[in-house]
C-alpha positions as CSV (number, residue, x, y, z in Angstrom):
1,M,-29.8,205.6,269.2
2,A,-27.7,202.5,269.7
3,D,-29.3,201.9,273.0
4,D,-32.3,200.3,271.3
5,M,-30.2,197.9,269.3
6,P,-29.6,194.4,270.5
7,R,-26.1,193.7,271.6
8,A,-25.0,197.3,271.1
9,D,-23.3,197.0,274.4
10,E,-20.8,194.6,272.8
11,V,-19.5,197.3,270.5
12,T,-17.2,200.1,271.4
13,N,-18.3,203.6,270.2
14,L,-15.5,205.7,268.7
15,T,-15.8,209.3,267.9
16,P,-15.1,210.7,264.4
17,E,-12.1,212.4,265.9
18,E,-10.7,209.2,267.4
19,V,-11.2,207.3,264.1
20,A,-9.6,210.1,262.0
21,E,-6.6,210.2,264.4
22,G,-6.3,206.4,264.1
23,L,-6.4,206.6,260.3
24,R,-3.7,209.3,260.3
25,A,-1.6,207.2,262.7
26,G,-2.1,204.0,260.7
27,T,-3.6,202.2,263.7
28,I,-7.2,201.8,262.3
29,L,-8.6,199.9,259.4
30,L,-11.9,201.5,258.6
31,V,-14.5,199.2,257.1
32,D,-17.5,200.9,255.4
33,V,-20.5,198.6,255.4
34,R,-22.7,200.9,253.3
35,E,-24.0,199.8,249.9
36,P,-22.2,200.6,246.6
37,N,-24.8,203.1,245.6
38,E,-24.1,205.0,248.8
39,T,-20.4,204.9,248.6
40,A,-20.4,205.9,244.9
41,A,-21.9,209.2,246.0
42,E,-19.7,209.9,249.0
43,R,-17.2,207.8,251.0
44,Y,-14.7,207.9,253.8
45,P,-11.1,208.4,252.7
46,D,-9.1,205.2,253.0
47,A,-11.9,202.9,253.9
48,V,-12.4,199.4,252.6
49,L,-15.9,198.5,251.4
50,V,-17.7,195.4,252.7
51,P,-21.4,196.0,252.2
52,L,-23.7,194.8,255.0
53,S,-26.2,193.3,252.5
54,S,-23.7,190.6,251.6
55,F,-21.5,190.9,254.7
56,D,-18.9,188.2,255.1
57,A,-16.2,188.9,257.8
58,T,-13.7,186.9,255.8
59,A,-13.9,189.6,253.1
60,I,-12.3,192.1,255.5
61,P,-8.6,192.5,254.5
62,D,-6.0,191.4,257.1
63,P,-5.8,194.4,259.4
64,Q,-2.1,193.7,260.0
65,G,-2.2,194.7,263.6
66,K,-4.6,197.6,263.1
67,R,-7.9,198.0,264.9
68,V,-10.8,197.2,262.7
69,V,-13.5,199.9,263.0
70,F,-16.9,199.6,261.2
71,A,-18.6,202.6,259.7
72,C,-21.9,203.3,257.9
73,R,-24.3,206.3,257.4
74,S,-25.5,206.8,261.0
75,G,-24.0,204.1,263.2
76,R,-26.6,201.4,263.2
77,R,-25.4,199.1,260.4
78,S,-21.8,199.3,261.7
79,I,-23.0,197.9,265.0
80,T,-24.7,195.1,263.2
81,A,-21.5,194.4,261.2
82,S,-19.4,194.4,264.4
83,V,-21.7,191.9,266.1
84,A,-21.7,189.7,263.0
85,A,-17.9,189.7,262.8
86,Q,-17.7,188.8,266.5
87,D,-20.2,186.0,265.9
88,A,-17.8,184.8,263.2
89,G,-15.0,184.6,265.7
90,Y,-13.2,187.9,264.9
91,P,-12.3,190.4,267.7
92,Y,-13.7,193.4,265.8
93,D,-15.6,195.2,268.4
94,A,-15.5,198.9,267.4
95,H,-17.6,201.2,265.2
96,L,-17.7,204.9,264.3
97,A,-20.5,206.3,266.3
98,G,-22.7,208.6,264.2
99,G,-21.4,207.2,260.9
100,I,-20.6,209.5,258.0
101,L,-23.2,212.0,259.2
102,G,-21.2,212.4,262.4
103,W,-17.9,212.4,260.4
104,K,-19.1,215.3,258.3
105,A,-20.6,217.1,261.3
106,A,-17.1,217.0,262.8
107,G,-15.7,218.7,259.7
108,L,-13.8,215.7,258.5
109,P,-13.2,215.1,254.8
110,T,-15.1,212.7,252.5
111,K,-14.4,211.7,248.9
112,S,-17.1,212.0,246.2
113,G,-17.6,210.2,243.0
């Protein structure tokens, strides 16, 4: 899927398990770039929201040494966000491959409402 996206090779794919472990260990800051209507229904635990429609890399909280990882529904918008952040001068080059669909398929928890 990501192979047909421009500059996808500039973004590191992380599995849901890798991201979940990084969240547990406190080494990852997960940035959900989905829209508020999507995150209102279901969201990642412990993610910060920075919607892609109004994306501004400066809105991402200071990761305080953590690795910034972007996430979305399927893994496309998170690549776009990572490239945009890199273009803005940030070293944020990772995303959750498969998005929340992959996250749930891996049996990982989400929050609703």
